[in-house]
N, C-alpha and C positions, 0 to 999 in steps of 0.2 A: 504494500500500500504506500503510495507516494502522495505527499501533501505539502503545502506551504503552511507552516505553523501547525504541525501535526497534533500538538496538544489540544488545540481548538477542535480539530476534526475528530479526534478521539472522544472528546467530551460530547460532541453532537451525536456520534455513533452510540456512545454508551447510554445517553439519556433520551434520545429520540429514535434513532434508526432501529436499535435493537428492541426496545420495549414497544414501540408503536408499529413497526413494520416486520418485526421478527428477523431482522438481519443478524446473522451470526457475527459476534464481535471478534475482530482480528486480535491475535496475540500481539503484545507490544513488540516482540522481536520481528514481526512482519512489517512494521512501519518504517518508512524512511522520510526524513524531513528535509526538503530542499532549502528551507530557511536556515536550518542548522549548518548546511554546507556553505551557504552564502556568508553567514556571519563568521564562520571559521576561517574563511578566506579574507576577512576584513572588509567584506562588502555589505551593502545595506540590509537591514532586517525586514524592510517592507518590500512586498512583491513588485510594486510599481517602480520604486527607486532602483531595485536590483535589476529589473528588466531594462530600465533606461540605461544603466551602466553597461550591462553585459550584452543585451540584445539590440539596443537602440530604440528610438521612438516608434519606428514602423512596426516592430514586433512586440511592442510593450503592452502593458496592462491596459484594459479598456477603462479609461478614466471616467468617461461619461457614464458608463454602466455602473462604476463604483459610486458615482454621485447619486444616481437613481436608487441604488441599493440602500444607501444611507437615508434618503428621503422616504423610501417605502417602509423603513423600519420605524419611522416616527409615528407615535400614536396621539390621538386627540380625543377628548370626551365627546360623546354623542348627546343628543337631546334627552335620551332615556337613561343617561348616567353611565353607559357602558364606554369602554375604550375601543376605538376603531382606528384602522389604518386607511385613511382616505385615498391614498395612491395605489392601494392594492386592487388592481383590476386586470382583466385578461391581457390587455395590450402591454401593460408594464411588466406583468409576469412573464410574458413571452420575451420581452427585452431583457429581463433578469436572467432568463435561461441562457440567452446568447452571451451575456456578461460572464456567467459561471463557466460556460464552455470555453470562452477565451482564456479565463484564468487557468483552466486545466491545461490548455495547450501551452500557455506561457510558462507554467510551472514545469511541465515536461521539458520544454526547450532549455530553460535555465538549468535544470538538473543535469542535462547532458553536457552543459558547458562548464559546470562547476567541478572543482576537485572533490573527490570523495573524502569522507572522514577516514582517518586512520582507524584500524580495527579497535585500538584502545579508546580512541575518541568516540567511536560509535557506542562503545560500552558506557562511556561517560554520559553521552546524551541519553541513553536508555535509563541509566541510573537517575539522571536529572528528572526524567518523566515520572519515575517511580516515587521520587521524593515529593514532587509537586502533586502527584495523585494522593499521597499519604496526607499531606497538608499540615498546617501549623495550628495547634489548638490555642484558642484565644479565650481569655477570661472575660466573657461578655458582661457579666454582672459588674465587675470592677470598671469596665469600660463605660457602662451606662452611668454609674455614679460619678466617674470623672467628667463625663460630658455634661452632666447636670451642674457640676461645680464650675466648669468653664463658663457656662451660661450665666451663672450667678456672678462670677467675677467680671464678666463682660458688661453686665448691667451696672455693677458698681463703678467700673471705669467710666462708663458714659455719664453717670451722675457726678463723679468727681471732676471730670473734664468740664461739665456744665458749670460747676461751682468755681473751678479754677479760672475759667475764661470769662467769668462774670456774665454767664448766660449767653455768650456769643457762639459757643460751640456745643453741639449736642453729642459729640463723641469724637474719636480720632480716626474713624474709618474713612470719612470723606476727605480724601487728599486735597481736592481743590479748595474746600472750605478751610481746612487747616493751613494750607499754604497762604491763602489770603490773610488769615488772621496773623500768621507769623510775619508776613511782609509788613503788616501794620505795626506790629509790636517790636520788630528788630530791623536792622539794616541789612541783614543777611539775605542774599538772593536764593530763593528756593524754587526757581522756575524749572530747574532740571529734575526736580522730584524730591522725595523724602525717603531716600534709602536708609537702611539701618546704619550704614557707615556715616552718612551725613548727619543723622540724628546724634550719633555718638560724638562726632566732631563738634556739633553745636553745644552739646552738654559739657564740653571741656572749656567753653568760653564763659565769660561773665554775662549772665542773663538776668532779666527781671524774674522775680519769684514765680509769677503766674506762667511765664513762658517755660521756665525750668520744670514746673509741675506738670504742664501739659505734655512736654517732650518726654518726660520720664514715664508718663502714662502711655504715650505712644510707643515707647520702647518696650514697656511691659506687654502691651496689647499685641505686639508683633508675634508673640508666642502662640497666639490663638491660631495663626495660620498652620503651624506645625501640628497643633492639636486637632486640626480639621480631620485627620485620619480617624479620630474617634467616631465621627459621623459615618464614615465608610464601613466601619466594622460590621454593622448589622447587615448591609447588603453584600459584603465580601464573604461572610461566613456561610457555610453550608448548615443545614439543620443540626448536624452533629457538633457544631461549634468550631469547625476547622476552616481555615482559609487555604484554598488550593490554588496552585498556579502562581504563587508569589515570587518564584525565582525565574529569572530570564537567562537562559543559557547563552554564554559567550557574547555578551553585549559590549564588553570593553574590547579594545583592539588587542589587548594582551590575553584575552580568553576568559577573563574573570566574569563572574555573574553580576547582574544588577537585579534590582527588585521592583516588583509591581504591587499594586493594591495597597498593602500596608507600608511599603517602602522600608522593609526591615533592615536594609543596609545603611540607613541614615538615622536610626534611633539614637537620641542623645545618651551619652554614658553618664551614669549616676556616680559621681565621685564623693558624695557626702558620706559621713560615717554610717556604719551599719545601724547604730541606735537611731539616728535621725531618719534613715530610710524606713526602719520598722515602725516608728511612731507615725510617720506620714502615711504608711500603708494602712495602719489601724484606723486612722482618721478617714481615709478614703473609703475603706470597706464599710465603715460605720456610717458613711454619708454625713460625717461631721465636718462641715465646711469651716465652722468657727475655729475648731481646734487646729485644722490644717492651716488656716490663716495665721494662727498664733505661732505655729511651729516654723513656717517657711512662707516665702512669697508664693501664693497659691498657684499661679500659672506656671511658675518655674518648677514647683514641686510636682505638678501634674505632668509637665513635659518630661521631667526626669523619671517619671514613673511609667512612661510608655513601654519601656522594655519589659516591665513586669507583667504586662498583659499577655505576653507569650508564656504559656504555662503548660504544665503536664496535666492531662485529663485525670479524672478520679481514678485512683488505683494505680497510678503511674508516677514516675519521677523523670526528670531530665538529667541526663549525664552528658556533659559537654566538656570540650577542651579547646584551648587556643594555642596555636603555634607561637612559641616565644621568639620575638625578634627575628622572624623568618627572613625578611629581606636583608637584614644585617648579616645573616648567615649565608644566604644564597649569593650575595654579591662577591665576597672573597672567594667562594667556591668557584664561581665562574671566572673570576680574575686570576685564579691560581695563587692566591695569597695564603700559603700554608701556615705561616706564622700566626695570622689572624684566626685561621680555622683551629689551630691547636689551642688557642685561648678559649674558644668555645668548648672544645673537647675537655679541657681542664676545668671547666666550670667557672672561669673568670668572668666577672661582670664587666663586659666590654664597654658599657656606657661609663662606668666609673673610670676605667682605664683610658678611654678616649678623652674624658675630662682632664685626667692627670697629664696626658700627653700634650695638652695645650695649656698646662699650668693652672688648672682649676680643680676644685673639689666638688663642684656642682654636677651631680649625676645627670640632671636634666639637660645641662649644656652638652654633656657627652652624648646624650641621646639625640639631640638636635644635630650634632656633628655627624653622627653615624647615619642618620636617616636623611639628612639634607645634602651634605657635602659629597656623598657617594655618587651623586648623579650630575656632577659638574657645576653645581650652583656657585655663582659668584658671590663676592663679599656683600654687595648691596642687598641682594635677595636673601642671602643667609641671615643678615642682620634683621631684615623684616620678618623672616620665618621664625627666628629665635624670639623676637619680641612677641609674636603671635602665640608662641608656646610658653609665655611667661618667663622668658630669660632675656632681660634687657641687655642690649649690647650696643656700645658705641661703634660707629663705622670703622674707626681706626683699629679697634680691638677685633672686630669681625674680620678685617683684612688679615691681621696677624694669625688669627685662629685658623682661617681657611688655608693659608699658606702652610702653617704648621701641620695641619691635618693631612694635607697632600704629601708632605715630606714623610710623614709616619706611615702612609698608606700608598706607597709608590706604585704598587701593582694596579691600583684602580685607575689612576690617570692614564697609565699605559693601556689598559683595557679600553678606555674611552677612545683613545687615538687609534687603536688597532681595529675596532669595530667600525668606526667612521671611515677609515681608510679602505676597509674591505667593501663596505657598501658603495662608496664612491667608485671603486674599481669595477664593481659589478654593474653600476649604472653606465659607466663609460664603455664597457664592452660586454655584450650579451654572451650567455653561455658559460660564464665563469663560475667556479666553485672555490671558495677560499675558507680554510679552517681558521677560526679564531678561538683558541682554547677548546672548550667543550661544544662550541657552536660551529655551524657551517653557514656561510653567507653565499648566496648564489643568485643568478639572474635567470628568469624564466622568459624565453624568447616568445613563447606562444601567446601569453597574455600580458606581455609588457609589464613585468613586475620583478622586484627583488624580494627574495624571501630569506628568512633566517630559520634554519632548522635547529630546533631546541634539543636538548639531551633526551627528552621523552619521545622524540620522533615527530612531534607536532611542529607546525610552521607558523611564523609570523609573516604577514604579507604587507608589502609596500608597493602600491599600484602606481603605474605611470610615473616612475621616478625620474627626476631630472636634477642637474646641478646648475645652480644659478650663481653667478658672481654679482654681488650687490654691495652697495655702500650704505651703511647705516650710521646714524648718529646715536651713540649710546653713552650712558653715564659711566665714566671711569673713575674709580676711587683712587685718589692719590695717597702716597705714603703719609701725608699730613692728616688724612681723614677728610679732606675736601673732595667734593664731587665735581668732575670736569666733563662736560659734554664733548665727545670726541668722535670724529668721523673715522670709521674703520671699514676696510673691505673684507667681505666674507665670501667664502665658497659654500653656499648653503645647499642642503639636500631638500628637495620638495617632492611630495607624493600626494596621491588622492586617498581619502579615507572617509568612512561614514562617521559623522559627528552630529549628534542631536537630531538624527533623522535626515540630515542633509549629506550630500556627496560633495566634498569640498577639498581644496588644496591646503596643505599645511607644511611647515618646514620642520626639520629635525637636525640633530647633531649627535656627536659621540655620547655625551652624557645622557641625553634623552633616549638614545638607542639602548644604552646600558640599563636605564630605568625600565624600558619595555621588556627586555629579556629577563631581567631580575624578577619583575612582577609576574611575568609569564611562567617562569620556572616555579615560583612560589605557588601560583595557581595550579600547576601540574602536580605539585606535591599534595595539595588538598584534594585534587580530583582522584589521584591514586588512592588516597585514604578513603574517599567515598566508595570506591570500588571494593576495597578490602572489607568495609563494614556491611556490604550488601547481604552477605550470607551469615551474619552474626545476629545475636539478639539485640544489638544496638541499632535500632531502626532510625535512620537519620530523618529528621523532619525539617531541618533548616541548616544553612551555613551562611555565615556573615563574614566577609573578608577572609580572615585566617582562622576563624572559629567554626567548629562543627558541633551541632546540637542533636542529640539522639533522645529517644523516648524508650523507657524500659518499664516493665512491670515492677511495682513496689517490691522491695526485698530481693531483686535480682540485679545482676550486673555489678561492675566494680570500676571505679574511676581509674585505678592504676592499669587495669587491663585495657580500658578504652584508650588511655594515653599511649600504651605500647602499640596498639593496633594502628593508630594514625601515624606512628613513628617508624613503622616497618616499611622502609622505602624500597622500591624496586632496584634492579641492577643499575639502571641508568643514573641513579642518584648516589652511587657508592662514594663514600667520603664526605657526604654532606651532613654535618653534625646538627641535626634538628633536635629541638626540645619542645615539650608541651606541658601546659599546666591545666589541669581539669578540675571540675567540681560536680557535685550532685545537689539537686534541690528541686523545689516545686516550680520555680520560675526562672526565666532566662536572665542571666546577668551580663554575659558578653565577655 
């Protein structure tokens, strides 16, 4: 069975075709997903975009038919109170049949043009379907109480804004009204909008008391947007309380998953003390808004509690584990830095050592060094990144630290240069294959692409690559700490990629290429772990970045065993010193 977005087709078959028409349901192993092949090649996830890129406009998806399909799906209330589809008539149904027939043809044509998944990757896709079919159990009772509290605080904010603005504003949701009011009360131009960053900047200035109060309420109310997923839970959950289809296979260029529906990949991390978390949870479960308000800022507390909605169903526990500093381990493994790898094998805290190497005792600074400077980040961006992570750095100090880190990690800058050189060589001359450590960089003449073969056998694709010589003005940090705009000539690598649903051009360089392959290998480690867990009692329900969450019957399973299962790497990862830290509990921690 071939489909585009097979998970959707399988759901239709399971819930409509089989029960309504008696069609036998195909086994999962019988399905093939052309969409999976497309995204695995770094091509668009949508059928029409992929058809445009691969087949061209003439053979592409029937866009007018797609528009009609969406219109026909709309329902409106009739005079007798029923819901009807006014565009559902014989003529439009006939046109819809033609549209569906075109989709079938286009899907088949695309499938013939796309590279097949490797056998391992086909198993990963099948495993992904099983995990999405199993679904994520959600505590709907807690979600309902949290949503009620969001509504209460939203009403309070509107009332407080009305008082603070002397009756001129009824809330902070209306941006035009708020901008007009701010323009009257301050000299600051807000014509470009009221983004979070602008509000934060304004709050650093000297402001009238009423303006500060309104802006602080605006800042607080911005959390309501992220809490909007509470409204979606009711519709997203099946009758058994599970959200299915929340994980999207291979949506990042590196092969990593993204999330749909509940967006489980961007749930805020709760770093408050365990006692505070537990007290807030008791207040939420008891529907006690006043106590929650006394313990913590209500909207922040509710936002930080979103992870806790992912829970084990009655009679079960969650057993989960997170790979420890996996990118910091994969990078020296790829770069061939045996000294750094031995530190991991010896159990050395490499963040503490990285800090010591640049003359500091701040572990957080060491963490920023390891995770930021490994991908070629310059001193200016490094300083901004460190400040964002709560490590204030002067520009002059950032420059010294960056230079010191590179001297202590010489294999990594060499790796940046080698992989960039190999990619450029393959762009200049087709049909080449160049080994860079554990990777193979090659150019594909048939589809005009450069690809990088990963240790797992999977590929990263860079389509329609070219080298451009261009002059840019960039900010260069001087030894004194001053920033000087300087014109420099660059030889940049450009390629086409799928980005936010669009097919567009972007540039890359050695450090970025290294980031790609490092994250891709980390992803492959997680994917291999998912495969190993398939035939064990640890039934995976979700994975987030480098964390895997399983569901087991109460009284069964063991955290240590689970950790070992996800650490047993295949032959291709020999010498990679992975570590993991697990936990058991009723709710997802992350």
